[in-house]
Structures are given as structure tokens and as C-alpha cells.
C-alpha positions in Angstrom: -11.3 54.8 11.9 -9.1 57.8 11.3 -5.8 55.9 10.9 -7.4 53.6 8.5 -8.4 56.8 6.8 -5.1 58.3 6.9 -3.7 55.0 5.6 -6.0 55.0 2.7 -5.0 58.5 1.7 -1.2 58.6 2.6 -0.1 55.0 1.7 -0.2 51.4 2.8 -0.8 50.4 6.5 0.3 47.1 7.8 0.7 45.3 11.2 2.8 42.6 12.6 3.0 40.5 15.8 5.5 38.3 17.3 5.7 36.6 20.6 8.0 33.8 22.1 9.5 32.3 25.3 12.9 31.9 26.1 15.5 31.3 28.9 18.8 32.2 29.8 21.4 30.5 31.9 25.1 31.7 32.8 27.9 30.4 35.1 31.1 30.9 36.6 33.3 28.3 38.0 36.4 29.2 40.0 38.2 28.5 43.2 38.1 30.7 46.3 40.2 30.5 49.3 40.6 31.4 53.0 43.2 30.9 55.6 42.1 28.9 58.6 43.5 30.4 61.7 42.9 27.6 63.9 44.6 25.0 62.0 47.3 27.3 60.3 46.5 26.1 56.9 45.0 27.4 53.6 41.7 26.1 52.4 40.5 26.2 48.9 36.9 25.2 47.6 35.4 25.1 44.1 32.8 27.9 43.6 30.0 28.2 41.0 28.1 31.4 40.5 25.0 30.8 38.4 22.2 33.4 36.8 19.0 32.0 35.6 16.2 33.9 33.8 13.1 32.7 32.2 11.6 35.3 29.9 8.5 35.8 27.4 8.1 38.7 25.1 5.5 40.2 22.7 6.5 42.6 19.9 3.9 44.6 17.9 4.9 46.3 14.9 3.0 48.9 12.6 4.2 50.2 9.4 2.8 53.1 7.2 4.5 53.9 3.8 4.0 55.7 0.8 6.1 56.7 -2.2 8.0 59.4 -0.4 7.2 58.8 3.4 7.8 55.7 6.0 6.7 55.6 9.5 7.6 52.6 11.6 6.5 51.8 15.2 7.7 48.8 17.0 6.9 48.0 20.9 8.6 45.2 22.4 7.3 44.0 26.0 9.6 41.7 27.8 8.5 39.8 30.9 11.0 37.5 32.9 11.6 36.1 36.3 13.8 38.9 36.9 12.4 42.2 35.4 9.9 44.1 33.3 11.0 45.6 30.1 9.4 47.6 27.6 11.1 49.2 24.3 9.6 51.4 21.8 11.2 52.3 18.6 10.0 54.9 16.2 11.3 55.5 12.7 10.3 58.1 10.2 11.9 58.7 6.7 10.9 61.5 4.3 12.2 62.0 0.8 12.1 65.6 0.5 13.4 65.8 -2.9 15.3 63.5 -5.3 18.8 64.4 -3.6 17.5 65.0 0.1 16.2 62.6 2.6 15.3 63.2 6.2 15.2 60.4 9.0 14.2 60.8 12.4 14.1 58.1 15.1 13.6 57.5 18.8 14.3 54.5 21.0 13.0 54.1 24.4 13.7 51.5 27.2 12.4 51.2 30.7 13.3 48.4 32.6 12.0 47.6 36.3 13.2 44.9 38.6 10.2 43.3 40.4 11.5 40.7 42.6 8.5 38.6 42.5 10.6 35.4 42.4 13.0 35.7 45.0 14.6 32.1 44.6 15.3 32.9 41.1 16.7 36.3 41.8 20.3 35.3 41.7 21.7 38.5 40.5 22.7 41.5 42.8 22.1 43.9 39.9 18.7 45.3 40.2 19.0 48.9 39.0 15.8 50.3 37.4 16.4 52.7 34.7 14.8 54.7 31.8 17.0 55.2 28.5 15.7 57.2 25.5 17.8 58.0 22.2 16.5 60.5 19.8 18.2 60.9 16.4 17.8 63.4 13.3 19.6 62.9 10.3 20.0 64.4 6.6 21.2 62.9 3.7 22.3 64.6 0.7 23.2 63.0 -2.7 25.3 65.7 -3.9 26.2 64.1 -7.2 25.9 60.5 -8.4 28.9 59.4 -6.7 29.1 61.6 -3.6 26.7 61.5 -0.5 26.9 63.4 2.8 25.2 62.6 6.0 24.5 65.2 9.0 23.2 63.9 12.1 22.5 64.8 15.6 21.6 62.5 18.6 20.7 62.9 22.2 20.6 60.2 24.8 19.3 60.5 28.2 20.1 57.8 30.8 18.3 57.9 34.2 18.3 55.5 37.2 15.5 55.2 39.7 18.2 55.2 42.5 21.6 56.5 41.0 24.7 56.0 42.8 28.6 56.6 42.3 28.7 53.9 39.7 25.2 54.0 38.1 24.8 57.6 37.5 22.5 59.7 35.4 23.7 61.5 32.3 22.9 63.1 28.8 24.9 62.7 25.7 24.8 64.7 22.6 26.3 63.4 19.6 26.9 65.4 16.3 28.3 63.8 13.3 29.1 64.6 9.7 30.1 61.8 7.0 30.7 61.6 3.5 31.5 58.7 1.0 33.2 59.5 -2.5 33.1 56.9 -5.2 36.4 57.5 -7.0 35.8 54.8 -9.7 33.9 51.5 -10.2 35.9 49.8 -7.7 37.3 52.6 -5.3 35.6 54.4 -2.4 36.9 57.0 -0.1 35.1 57.8 3.2 35.4 60.4 5.9 33.6 61.3 9.2 33.9 63.9 11.8 32.3 63.4 15.3 31.7 65.6 18.3 30.1 64.3 21.6 29.5 65.9 25.0 28.3 64.0 28.0 26.9 65.6 31.1 26.7 63.7 34.0 25.3 66.1 36.8 26.1 64.9 40.1 29.2 62.9 39.0 31.1 66.0 37.3 34.2 63.9 36.9 32.3 61.8 34.4 31.6 64.8 32.2 33.6 64.8 29.0 33.9 66.4 25.5 35.2 64.2 22.7 36.3 64.9 19.0 36.6 62.0 16.6 37.9 62.0 13.0 38.2 59.0 10.8 39.2 58.5 7.2 39.1 55.2 5.1 39.5 53.8 1.5 38.6 50.6 -0.3 39.9 49.4 -3.5 39.3 46.1 -5.5 41.2 45.1 -8.4 39.6 43.2 -11.2 42.0 40.2 -10.6 40.1 39.7 -7.4 42.6 41.4 -5.0 41.4 44.2 -2.6 43.0 46.6 -0.3 41.2 48.7 2.5 42.6 50.7 5.1 40.9 53.2 7.9 42.4 55.4 10.5 40.5 56.9 13.8 41.9 59.8 15.7 39.9 60.5 19.1 40.4 63.1 21.5 38.4 63.0 25.0 38.9 65.4 27.8 37.3 65.0 31.3 37.8 67.6 34.2 40.5 65.3 35.6 43.7 64.9 33.3 44.1 61.3 34.6 41.1 60.4 32.4 41.7 62.6 29.4 43.4 60.7 26.5 44.3 60.8 22.9 43.6 57.5 20.6 44.5 56.5 17.4 43.1 53.2 15.8 43.9 52.1 12.5 42.9 49.0 10.3 44.6 47.5 7.3 43.3 44.6 5.3 44.3 42.6 2.0 42.5 39.8 0.6 42.1 37.8 -2.7 39.4 35.4 -4.1 40.8 32.4 -5.5 38.6 29.5 -7.1 37.1 27.8 -4.2 39.3 29.9 -1.8 39.6 33.4 -0.4 42.4 34.6 1.7 42.3 37.8 4.0 45.1 39.5 6.1 43.8 42.0 8.6 45.6 44.1 11.2 44.1 46.2 13.8 46.3 48.7 16.0 45.3 51.0 18.8 47.5 53.9 20.6 46.4 55.5 23.7 48.1 58.4 25.5 46.7 59.7 28.8 47.4 63.3 29.9 48.5 62.0 33.0 49.4 58.3 33.6 48.6 56.3 36.7 49.2 52.7 37.6 45.7 52.0 36.2 45.9 54.3 33.2 49.0 54.0 31.3 49.9 54.9 27.9 49.7 51.8 25.7 49.9 50.1 22.4 47.5 47.2 21.2 48.0 45.4 18.1 46.3 42.5 16.5 47.0 40.7 13.1 45.0 37.7 11.8 45.1 35.6 8.5 42.0 34.0 7.5 41.4 31.4 4.7 37.8 30.5 3.8 36.4 27.7 1.7 33.1 26.9 0.2 32.8 23.1 -0.1 29.1 23.2 -0.7 26.7 26.1 -2.1 25.1 26.4 1.7 28.6 25.9 3.6 31.3 28.2 4.6 34.4 27.1 6.3 37.1 29.6 7.8 40.4 29.2 9.7 43.6 30.7 10.5 46.1 32.2 13.1 45.9 35.1 15.0 48.6 37.3 17.0 47.9 40.0 19.5 50.1 42.1 21.7 49.4 44.8 24.3 52.3 46.8 25.4 52.9 50.0 27.9 54.5 52.8 25.9 56.6 54.2 28.9 57.9 51.0 30.6 57.2 47.4 30.9 53.9 46.7 32.9 51.9 44.1 34.7 49.3 43.9 31.9 51.6 43.7 28.9 50.6 40.5 27.1 51.3 38.4 24.0 48.8 36.2 22.6 48.7 33.3 20.1 45.6 31.8 18.8 44.0 29.6 16.0 40.5 30.5 15.0 38.1 27.8 13.4 34.7 28.8 12.0 31.8 27.1 10.3 28.7 28.8 8.7 25.6 26.4 7.4 22.6 27.6 6.0 19.4 26.6 4.1 17.7 29.9 2.8 14.8 30.7 5.1 14.8 27.4 6.7 18.2 26.6 8.8 21.3 28.6 9.7 24.1 27.4 12.4 27.4 29.3 13.0 30.0 27.9 15.1 33.5 29.5 16.0 36.3 28.2 18.2 39.5 30.1 19.3 42.1 28.2 21.1 45.3 29.8 22.2 47.5 31.1 25.0 48.1 34.5 26.5 51.4 35.2 28.1 52.2 38.1 30.7 56.0 38.5 30.8 55.9 40.8 33.7 52.8 39.5 35.3 52.0 40.2 39.1 50.8 36.9 40.1 48.4 38.7 42.7 46.6 39.9 39.7 47.1 37.8 36.7 49.1 35.1 35.2 49.8 33.6 31.9 47.0 31.1 30.6 45.8 28.9 27.8 42.1 29.5 26.7 39.2 28.1 24.4 36.5 30.5 23.3 33.8 28.2 21.8 30.5 30.3 20.4 27.5 28.6 18.6 24.5 30.4 17.1 21.5 28.5 16.0 18.1 29.7 13.9 15.8 27.2 12.6 12.4 27.8 11.2 10.4 24.8 12.6 7.2 25.7 10.9 6.6 28.2 8.2 3.1 28.9 6.5 0.7 31.7 5.4 -0.1 31.8 9.2 3.3 32.7 10.5 6.4 31.2 11.4 7.6 29.3 14.3 11.3 29.8 14.7 13.8 28.4 17.5 17.0 30.2 18.2 19.8 29.2 20.4 23.3 30.6 21.7 26.0 29.0 23.4 29.1 30.6 24.6 31.9 28.9 26.7 35.3 30.3 27.8 37.5 28.4 29.8 40.8 29.4 31.1 43.7 27.1 32.3 46.7 28.8 34.5 49.8 27.0 35.7 48.3 27.3 39.3 45.0 25.4 39.1 43.5 27.6 41.7 43.4 30.6 39.0 41.4 28.3 36.6 38.1 30.0 35.4 35.5 28.8 33.4 32.4 31.2 32.0 29.4 29.9 30.1 26.2 31.7 28.7 23.5 29.7 27.4 20.3 31.0 25.7 17.3 29.3 24.0 14.3 31.1 22.4 11.0 29.8 20.7 9.0 32.8 19.0 5.9 32.7 16.7 5.6 35.7 14.4 2.6 37.0 12.4 
């Protein structure tokens, strides 16, 4: 009764609910071998690792809003053949003045692996945990064309039974970012971030990180656009072999023609370690992609284009150095509030010029992904939706015993009020 009274005085109170059923299936197909010492011969056999999970979920949502205040609370309860997971999300926004806005949020997740269905427990990962992320943000609209965000976030991750791989930690992240509209079609943005992780019993996993980013976007009246950004990161661990500098840059150029758009994008990254090892080596990675997109119908987009990627060790040639060519094809088809499907297929080949065959070899690949959302029924009483996802990624090596296929399949039926 008191909640209804507060809503009447402060603003509008609304509730929502959604529930559904789903299933996930993943598989890995590869070959394993062993040496038969009795017959003095190598024996190979096909291996198929399968993981399945049936699940159901229930979402409860509450929203309280007025002219200057918004409060959202969402709780999602997931029950599956593998675990119980509960997620609570809280959002608060307050317009302190026309130029100042305050935002606060907290996201908590608890997961418990129950073991009630041992015949379906086909995964070895059963680490119960609690994860909580709290965040506070202030936005200042300094002028009509300039805004500044200041935020502080704290993340806590705790395992019921921590070990050297799954360890408890606390991360504090502070950031300041700003965006300046230099003109009607040009914007400049910049951000500084600082992070500190404390892993308690795993002192070697503690780190301090500083990150600086700057970017610019410009659109020409002719339909041509240019964009660029650069990130510089410095992360320091207690051990020099883990500490590194990293620089990332992105450049893109595009043009919209009648019925056709073209975009050329390049992404590069340099990584320098304080002390290099066989595992942690200084390297340069770069990817360049040309994408053409056409719209044959108002509800259909087709995109395609080549992509080239490289990975090079900076000091000397390394087993992990690679060159990769691929061709990407994508299709998006949608009917507003009714049906949406997205298909992408990437076919190519990755070569390791200095490969150690013990660990890797050159291969051809095909990465296929499909996403589907279909509103089966829609009415005043609610919507019934079907969502599906398929991801398949086979690899073909010269030595067939190294062939590998990974597949993930997910299907979900949900009803929302």
C-alpha cells in the first residue's frame, strides 16, 4: 500500500513479467590418438564432446518514473538442468539540474550448480560464484556541444571454492570521458580510465591499469565519412613477464551511394611486454576489411567483402605468426515488431609460416552464425517470441587428424506481459 502511495505522489509505477523455456547444445568433434605398445602402432579414434542444458527463466520488472527521477528494478531467475542463477539489476537516474544528471546502478548475480541431474551434467565446470558490480556516474552538459561523464565502478567476484585458476578479486574502475561536437557533422571524443584489481590470495594477479583513448568522426555532405580512434593502455602486474603496454588503433572510411554503401576499416594492435617469454611475446596484429552493403528491399540488407589479417612477433619469427584471408557474406531480414533473422558466413584460410606442428598448423575454416527472432503471437495480453541461435565453425587441416569442428545451438521460447 505504501509503494502505491509513493508512486502516486512521485510518479508512475509499472510492472512487467516475462517467462520462457529454452535449451542449449554444444559439440566439439576432433580426433584423439594413442600408441598401442602391444601392437607397436598408432591408433586414432573420432571424439565428440557434447554439452546440453535445458532451462527456464522468469523475469520480474518494476519501473517508477517521474519528470526528473527514474528507478528500475529487474530480477531474473534462471533454473536449468545444470544450475540455479539469480540476477538482480537496479538502475537509478536523477536529473539534478538541466545540466547535471546522476546515475547509479548495481548488478548482482549468484550461480549455484546443483547436480540434481547427473546424467545431464556433462561439463566439468561447476564453480559456484557471486558477482556484484556497483557503478556511480555523473554527466555534465557543459555546453550545448560538450558533455563530460565521470564514473566510478566496483566489481566483486567471489567463488564458493576458489582455486589458483578461479580466484576471488575486487576491481575498482574510474573513468572520465568527454565528447565535443566540433560542427554539425564532426565530433571529437576522449577518455581516461584507471583500474585496480586486488586478487587477495593470488598476489600475482593484482594489477594497476591506465588507459587513454581519443577518437574523431567526420561526415561530409557528399555522403563520405572518416573516423579514427587510438587507445593506449599500460597495465602493471607484480611480475614483469605479465606487465605490458598496448596500443590499439581503428581507421574507417565509407561512402553511401544510391542503393550501395562501401566501408573500409582497419584495426591494429601493438603489445609490448616488460619481459618477454615464449608465451608472452611482443607482437603486432592487424586486420583490414572492405564491406559492401546493398538494400534490395526495404526490409533486407546484404553485405559482403574480403578481409585480411596478420599476427607478427616483433622481435623474431614465432610459431604463432599467422596470415589470414577470408570472405564475409551477411544477410539481415526483418519485419518491424514481427520477424528478424541475421546470417553471416566467413570462409577463409589461416597460414602459420613458422608453425610447430605439435601445437598448430595451417587450416581452412568456415565460421557460420545464424540468429532468429520471431514474434509468434502479439496482442494486448502479451507477446510470444521464439529466439534461436546457431554457430558452427569447422577447421580443415592438411593432416586430417587435426580437423576440428565446434558447434553451438540455442533455442528459446518466451512470453512477456
